[in-house]
C-alpha positions in Angstrom: -3.7 5.4 -20.1 -3.2 9.0 -19.0 -6.4 9.2 -16.6 -4.7 5.9 -14.9 -1.8 7.4 -14.4 -3.3 10.6 -13.0 -5.1 8.4 -10.7 -2.1 6.4 -9.4 -0.3 9.4 -9.0 -3.0 11.3 -6.6 -3.6 8.0 -4.7 0.3 7.9 -3.4 -0.3 11.2 -2.1 -3.7 10.5 -0.8 -3.6 6.7 0.4 -0.5 7.8 2.9 -1.3 6.2 6.5 -1.3 8.8 9.5 0.2 8.1 12.6 -1.9 7.5 15.7 -1.6 10.1 18.4 0.2 9.4 21.4 -1.7 9.6 25.1 1.2 10.6 27.3 3.9 13.5 26.9 6.9 14.6 28.7 8.4 18.3 28.5 11.0 20.2 30.2 10.3 23.9 30.8 12.7 26.8 31.7 12.7 30.6 31.8 13.5 30.5 27.9 11.2 27.7 26.9 8.5 28.7 29.3 5.4 27.2 27.5 4.2 24.0 25.8 0.9 22.9 23.7 -0.4 19.9 23.6 -3.8 18.6 21.5 -5.9 15.8 20.8 -9.4 14.8 19.7 -11.2 13.3 23.0 -14.4 11.7 23.4 -16.7 12.8 26.1 -15.8 12.0 29.6 -12.2 12.0 28.8 -9.8 13.0 31.7 -6.9 15.3 31.4 -3.9 14.3 33.6 -1.0 16.8 34.7 2.1 16.3 36.8 4.7 18.7 37.6 8.1 18.2 39.4 10.5 21.5 39.7 13.9 21.3 40.4 16.0 24.2 41.4 19.7 24.8 40.7 20.5 27.2 43.8 20.2 27.1 47.4 17.5 30.0 47.8 13.9 28.9 47.3 12.8 30.2 43.9 8.8 30.7 43.1 7.3 29.9 40.0 3.7 31.0 38.5 2.0 28.6 36.5 -1.1 29.1 34.4 -3.0 26.7 32.0 -6.1 26.7 29.7 -7.9 24.0 28.1 -9.7 25.0 25.1 -12.0 23.4 22.6 -11.3 23.6 18.9 -14.5 23.5 16.6 -12.3 23.0 13.6 -9.7 19.8 13.0 -7.1 22.7 12.6 -6.7 24.3 15.7 -4.1 26.8 15.3 -7.1 29.3 15.7 -7.7 27.7 19.2 -4.1 28.3 20.1 -4.0 31.9 19.4 -7.4 32.6 21.2 -5.5 30.4 23.9 -2.5 32.5 24.4 -4.5 35.6 24.4 -6.8 34.4 27.1 -3.8 33.2 29.1 -2.2 37.1 29.0 -5.4 38.7 29.6 -6.4 37.5 32.8 -5.3 35.3 35.6 -8.7 34.1 37.0 -10.4 31.1 36.9 -12.7 31.1 33.7 -15.2 28.3 32.7 -17.0 28.7 29.7 -18.5 26.1 27.1 -15.6 25.7 24.9 -12.8 26.6 27.2 -11.3 26.3 31.0 -8.7 28.7 32.0 -7.0 28.3 35.4 -6.2 30.6 37.9 -2.6 31.4 38.0 -0.9 30.1 40.9 2.5 30.7 42.4 4.1 27.7 43.8 7.5 27.1 45.7 10.0 25.3 43.3 10.3 22.4 45.6 10.0 19.0 44.1 6.7 17.8 43.2 3.9 20.3 42.9 -0.1 19.7 43.1 -2.3 21.3 40.6 -5.8 22.3 41.2 -8.0 19.4 40.7 -11.4 18.8 38.7 -14.1 17.9 40.8 -15.6 14.4 39.8 -19.2 13.6 39.7 -21.4 11.2 41.9 -21.2 8.6 39.0 -17.6 9.5 37.8 -14.2 8.3 39.0 -10.5 9.0 38.5 -9.1 7.0 35.4 -5.5 6.8 37.4 -4.4 7.0 41.0 -4.1 10.6 40.7 -7.0 13.2 39.9 -7.9 14.8 36.9 -7.3 18.7 36.3 -9.9 18.5 33.7 -13.0 16.4 32.6 -13.9 16.5 28.9 -17.5 17.9 28.5 -18.5 16.7 25.2 -16.5 15.1 22.1 -13.9 17.3 20.2 -10.4 18.7 19.5 -8.9 20.1 22.9 -5.9 22.1 23.2 -3.7 22.1 26.4 -1.7 25.3 26.9 0.5 25.2 29.6 3.1 28.2 30.9 5.3 29.0 33.5 7.4 32.1 34.8 9.7 32.3 37.9 11.6 34.2 40.0 14.6 33.1 39.0 15.9 31.2 35.7 17.5 28.8 37.8 14.8 26.2 37.2 13.8 23.2 35.6 10.6 22.2 35.6 9.1 18.6 34.1 5.8 18.5 33.3 4.2 15.1 32.3 0.9 15.0 30.5 -2.0 12.3 30.0 -5.1 12.6 28.0 -6.9 9.4 28.6 -10.6 7.8 27.8 -12.4 5.1 29.7 -11.0 2.5 26.7 -7.5 3.7 27.0 -5.1 6.2 25.3 -6.0 6.3 21.4 -7.5 9.8 20.4 -11.3 9.9 19.2 -9.8 10.0 15.8 -7.5 6.7 16.0 -10.0 4.8 18.1 -12.2 3.1 15.0 -9.4 1.9 13.6 -8.4 -0.5 16.3 -11.5 -2.6 16.1 -11.5 -2.0 12.2 -7.8 -3.8 11.9 -9.1 -6.6 14.4 -11.8 -7.4 12.3 -9.4 -7.1 8.9 -7.2 -9.8 10.8 -9.8 -11.9 11.2 -11.2 -11.9 7.5 -7.5 -12.6 6.1 -7.1 -15.5 8.3 -10.4 -16.4 6.9 -8.6 -15.9 3.4 -5.5 -18.2 4.4 -7.4 -20.8 5.3 -9.5 -21.1 2.6 -6.9 -20.9 0.3 -4.9 -23.3 1.9 -7.6 -25.7 1.9 -8.8 -25.5 -1.5 -5.0 -25.5 -2.7 -4.1 -28.7 -0.3 -7.1 -30.2 -2.3 -5.7 -30.0 -5.7 -2.3 -29.6 -4.9 -1.0 -31.8 -7.8 -2.6 -29.6 -10.2 -1.3 -25.9 -8.5 -0.3 -23.3 -10.8 2.1 -20.7 -10.0 0.3 -17.8 -10.2 -2.1 -19.3 -7.3 1.6 -19.5 -4.9 1.9 -15.7 -5.2 -2.0 -15.4 -4.4 -1.0 -17.2 -1.5 2.0 -15.2 -0.6 0.1 -12.1 -1.1 -2.7 -13.4 1.5 0.2 -14.0 4.0 1.6 -10.9 3.8 -2.0 -9.1 3.9 -2.6 -11.0 7.3 0.7 -10.4 8.8 0.1 -6.7 7.8 -3.1 -6.2 9.6 -1.8 -8.3 12.8 1.2 -5.8 13.3 -1.4 -2.8 12.9 -3.6 -4.0 15.2 -0.5 -4.4 17.6 0.7 -1.5 17.1 -2.6 0.4 17.8 -3.3 -1.8 20.8 0.1 -0.9 22.0 -0.5 2.5 21.9 -4.1 2.2 23.7 -2.8 0.4 26.6 0.6 2.4 26.9 0.1 5.6 25.7 3.2 5.9 23.7 4.5 5.0 20.4 7.3 2.3 20.1 9.3 3.7 16.8 11.1 0.1 16.1 7.6 -1.6 16.2 6.1 1.1 14.0 9.1 0.9 11.5 8.5 -3.0 11.2 4.9 -2.8 10.8 5.4 -0.3 7.7 7.7 -1.9 6.5 5.5 -5.0 6.3 2.8 -3.2 4.7 5.4 -2.3 2.0 6.4 -5.8 1.4 2.8 -6.7 0.9 1.8 -3.6 -1.5 5.3 -4.4 -3.4 4.4 -8.3 -3.7 0.7 -7.4 -4.8 1.8 -5.2 -7.7 4.2 -7.8 -8.9 1.5 -10.1 -8.7 -1.1 -8.0 -10.9 1.7 -7.6 -13.2 2.7 -11.2 -14.1 -1.1 -11.9 -14.1 -1.3 -8.9 -16.8 1.7 -10.8 -18.7 0.2 -13.7 -19.0 2.5 -15.5 -16.8 1.3 -19.7 -16.8 -1.7 -18.9 -18.4 -0.1 -17.4 -22.2 3.1 -17.4 -21.5 5.0 -20.7 -19.9 7.5 -18.0 -18.2 8.3 -14.2 -18.4 11.8 -14.3 -20.1 13.3 -10.8 -20.0 10.0 -9.7 -18.5 11.0 -11.1 -15.1 14.0 -9.5 -14.9 12.0 -6.2 -15.2 9.4 -7.3 -12.6 11.8 -8.0 -10.1 13.6 -4.7 -10.5 10.4 -2.7 -10.5 9.4 -4.5 -7.3 12.5 -4.0 -5.9 12.8 -0.4 -6.5 9.1 0.1 -5.2 10.0 -1.4 -1.8 13.0 0.6 -1.3 11.0 4.2 -2.3 8.1 2.9 0.0 10.3 1.9 2.5 12.3 5.2 2.6 8.8 7.1 2.4 7.6 5.5 5.8 10.4 5.7 7.5 10.8 9.6 6.9 7.3 9.7 7.6 7.6 7.8 11.1 10.6 9.6 12.0 9.1 13.0 11.6 6.4 15.2 13.2 2.9 14.6 12.2 2.7 18.5 10.8 6.3 18.8 9.7 6.0 19.4 6.2 9.8 19.1 5.0 11.5 18.5 1.7 12.8 15.1 2.7 9.2 13.5 2.8 8.3 15.2 -0.6 11.5 13.6 -2.4 10.6 10.0 -1.3 6.5 10.9 -2.0 7.5 12.0 -5.6 9.7 9.1 -7.0 6.9 6.7 -5.5 3.7 8.2 -7.2 5.8 8.4 -10.7 7.1 4.6 -10.3 3.2 3.9 -9.3 1.8 5.5 -12.3 4.5 3.8 -14.7 3.3 0.2 -12.9 -0.5 1.2 -14.0 0.6 2.0 -17.5 2.3 -1.2 -17.4 -0.3 -3.4 -16.4 -3.2 -2.2 -18.6 -0.6 -2.3 -21.4 -0.2 -6.0 -21.0 -3.5 -6.7 -20.2 -4.1 -5.7 -23.8 -1.7 -7.6 -25.2 -2.8 -10.8 -23.3 -6.5 -10.3 -24.3 -5.6 -9.8 -28.0 -3.7 -13.3 -27.9 -6.5 -14.9 -26.4 -8.6 -14.1 -29.0 -6.3 -14.8 -31.6 -6.3 -18.1 -30.1 -10.0 -18.1 -29.8 -9.3 -19.5 -26.3 -12.5 -18.5 -24.9 -12.4 -20.2 -21.3 -9.0 -18.0 -20.8 -10.6 -14.7 -22.5 -13.5 -14.5 -20.0 -11.3 -15.3 -16.7 -9.0 -12.0 -18.1 -12.3 -10.1 -19.4 -13.6 -10.7 -15.2 -10.1 -9.6 -14.2 -10.0 -6.7 -16.5 -13.6 -4.8 -15.3 -12.3 -6.0 -11.6 -9.2 -3.7 -12.2 -11.7 -0.9 -14.0 -13.9 -0.9 -11.0 -11.1 -0.6 -8.6 -10.0 2.6 -10.4 -13.5 4.0 -10.9 -14.2 3.1 -7.1 -10.9 5.0 -6.1 -11.6 8.0 -8.2 -15.2 8.5 -6.8 -13.9 8.2 -3.2 -11.4 10.7 -3.6 -13.4 13.4 -5.0 -15.8 12.6 -2.5 -13.2 12.6 0.4 -11.4 16.1 -1.3 -14.9 17.6 -1.2 -15.6 17.2 2.4 -12.3 16.9 4.0 -9.9 19.0 1.8 -11.5 22.0 0.4 -13.5 23.0 3.5 -12.3 26.1 5.4 -13.4 24.1 8.9 -13.4 20.6 9.3 -16.3 19.7 11.3 -16.7 15.8 10.4 -13.5 14.9 11.9 -14.7 11.7 13.3 -15.2 10.4 9.6 -11.2 11.5 9.1 -10.3 7.3 9.9 -12.7 6.0 6.5 -9.6 7.4 4.4 -7.4 5.0 5.6 -10.0 1.8 6.1 -11.1 2.3 2.6 -7.9 1.5 0.9 -7.7 -1.6 2.6 -11.0 -2.6 1.9 -10.7 -2.2 -1.6 -7.5 -3.9 -1.9 -9.4 -6.9 0.0 -12.1 -6.7 -2.4 -9.7 -7.0 -5.6 -7.9 -9.9 -3.5 -11.1 -11.8 -3.2 -11.9 -11.3 -6.7 -8.5 -12.7 -7.8 -9.0 -15.3 -5.3 -12.4 -16.2 -7.0 -11.1 -16.3 -10.5 -7.8 -18.2 -9.9 -9.0 -20.4 -7.4 -7.5 -24.4 -7.4 -10.4 -26.4 -9.0 -10.8 -29.7 -10.7 -10.1 -28.1 -14.1 -7.3 -26.3 -12.9 -5.2 -27.4 -15.8 -7.6 -25.6 -18.3 -6.2 -22.3 -17.3 -2.4 -23.7 -17.5 -0.1 -22.8 -20.4 -0.6 -24.9 -23.3 1.7 -24.3 -26.8 -0.2 -23.6 -30.1 0.1 -26.5 -32.6 0.1 -25.4 -36.6 -3.2 -26.8 -37.9 -2.2 -25.7 -41.2 -5.6 -24.7 -42.4 -5.3 -21.3 -44.3 -9.2 -20.6 -43.7 -9.3 -21.5 -40.0 -6.0 -19.0 -39.4 -7.8 -16.1 -41.4 -10.9 -16.0 -39.6 -8.8 -15.8 -36.2 -7.5 -12.7 -37.4 -10.2 -11.2 -38.6 -12.2 -11.9 -35.4 -9.2 -10.4 -33.6 -8.7 -7.3 -35.3 -12.0 -6.7 -36.8 -10.9 -6.1 -40.2 -10.5 -8.6 -43.0 -7.0 -9.2 -43.6 -6.2 -11.7 -46.8 -3.3 -13.6 -46.1 -1.3 -15.6 -48.9 0.8 -18.3 -48.2 3.3 -19.6 -50.4 3.9 -22.9 -50.0 7.5 -25.0 -50.5 7.3 -27.1 -53.4 7.8 -30.5 -52.2 10.6 -32.3 -53.8 10.2 -34.5 -56.8 11.2 -38.1 -56.0 13.5 -39.5 -58.3 14.2 -43.3 -58.7 18.0 -44.7 -59.6 16.5 -46.1 -62.9 16.1 -42.4 -63.8 19.4 -41.1 -62.8 21.1 -43.6 -64.6 18.9 -42.7 -67.9 20.0 -39.1 -67.6 23.6 -40.0 -67.1 23.8 -42.1 -69.7 21.8 -39.7 -72.0 23.9 -36.4 -71.1 27.5 -37.8 -70.1 29.4 -39.0 -73.3 32.6 -40.7 -73.2 35.6 -38.9 -74.6 38.4 -40.9 -76.2 40.9 -38.4 -75.2 40.6 -38.9 -71.8 42.4 -41.9 -69.8 40.7 -44.6 -69.2 39.4 -44.6 -65.6 39.5 -47.6 -63.4 36.2 -49.2 -62.4 36.2 -48.4 -58.8 36.9 -44.7 -59.5 34.2 -44.6 -62.1 31.7 -46.1 -59.6 32.6 -43.2 -57.0 32.3 -40.7 -59.5 28.9 -42.2 -60.8 27.8 -41.8 -57.3 28.8 -38.3 -56.4 27.0 -37.0 -59.1 23.7 -39.1 -58.6 24.2 -37.6 -54.8 24.6 -34.0 -56.5 21.1 -34.7 -58.3 19.1 -35.8 -55.6 
């Protein structure tokens, strides 16, 4: 089972959901912190807006000099673009237009409330997406970095800078925009799953198995998860800012869905309701593992949301490593339980249930193989390259795992769907037939070897009649003249006592 553990360990790190980029930022610049850097992936014709307000703490006027540059990064990693942009800001104060960057001329303003920067010229077929005019219009799709710098004649100033980057569809970045319609489609898909499952369960409500209630719970949480993610992306697209409370709620709903899904696969693999009428002591282990997984996943999600996107701290690593180890242990438990359950069904020669579990095992194996193939592809295309150019496909790294999970859930729904013959999958106690040859054949079929079973049947007790007992007493018990003569009642009691011992 080691390969499966490695796969799940990699999956725990690789399948982490990235937060969508915002569309609005606010900064306060002073003489000490006199610059800011904003980056975002943008589509063609996106517009960048900058609003500046300056406040002075002294009575005399203060002059400030503002310079800014917008530079396009050819790679997803824009660190080189930041270095180039800073060099261009230091080297010249003239307006420079290039195919990959736009350098605005340094201008001096009086620190007096609102400051209007140089505006971009709109084409005849273009119009501003806001009331104010943009300072820059994106000429083509790409990763753009805005570097803003201010210097003053006196340190007694506070410059408030408000930045917006917007496209005609909203504030979402070009890398995150495809996820908005994707979550909308997935939400509709889970609604369809839920309606179908509700209808077939209502039609067979008298014969429902316990496992089928768990499946309904996973569908409900999956529907809620996709709805919260869609609402989160829609909110950011409309307002341009992230609401931290809503994001935490969405992530915790996702953690609950993943926890219940893992518990469902575990109890199905253990044969709950199919091979075993109850889980017994394993139920406490399943609940304990589920609670532990939810706590670790919730902590990891909270740290990922509250920390910046590129902040690589040890806190997030401390929460991610135990989660990966627990996922590996759950994977090993699932496949080990499947082996034991399948062996039990082969011993009982229950072909209906055995076929059910064979299809379920094949679905899990397909899931593992598909995960490995996609991870290797994504690592080769998106991770080991020095300059990532196909950044528009990054949203597939997140969408793929939702699609794969939905596919596995659909397989489970088909295999464990409520039908007229629902009770043929329910647990039935194994009756002892007493046929030695049949039991020997069962063991041979299950283990693939010939095993001779010798049964030692208990000897049936011999039946004795009362006449035989009395005859035996007359032959073996003789009267002794030295003993006192017993009363008749006492003799009868003694005789019955001896007879009872022989029986």
